[in-house]
C-alpha angles and dihedrals in degrees: 000000000000107000103168139011126202118184149099122306106243100172138007123197114150124284092008131070128188111215119193108213106186094318098324116104117214119196106215127185110215134182114253091249089064094038093058092050095052119110121244129281114295093024127116121254139169125217132184108227144205117202118211120193118194132169092261103028149022111216130185119207120197133204136188095217141031090238091057093050092046091051090048090052091048091051097051090054089068116096111253095018113106130182094271092052091046089051090050090051092051090047093050099042134029116236090254091051091048091048090049092048090051095046092048092039092233104176094176093057092058096044089058088070110093112254095021113112129187096268093048091047090051090050091049092051091049097045097042097046107123092006097078100033135148092302091072093041088066103060118218111233112221114188099196147353093275092057091046090052091048091050092049091047092053091048090049089052089059103262117137121254089246095053093044092050092048093053091044089063089058093057124087112260094235098050120130122245099251094043090045093053091048093050092044091053090051090053091048096049 
């Protein structure tokens, strides 16, 4: 429903941020990795969001990157892992660390995150195996919004994250979205 917010940071109190979007204040829960990278009060920011509606609450979660939001969405699909626990995981471990823990089946690394017990950690390792593999352990560096849009377009067209990231490195950093997609498709064909 609400996929992205762009506005001015009105308040910051971990793990929550209040973003003023043209006079409407949105309370957004963010992982600490996103919180530490936010600009100061009164400055503009943009967050990708995930909207959760429950019987007793409507909660908006915000993320600084598409990878972070995708990992959050993958986590909340797991039985027994709710949005708050997924947020705790993303606050306690980077995406690369989580992917590495899953690929190496490191139970102890997950149980160090507050709120994650042995059984939950075992379930996470089982459910995430093959879903957060080596591709996420090697973060894709995206220089600007155009490159991010090109990357997302290639992934939407069915190319793997790895192939899309590899071709993105071949493109000029200042290329426009439509030209970038055209050139990327030429490289991939």
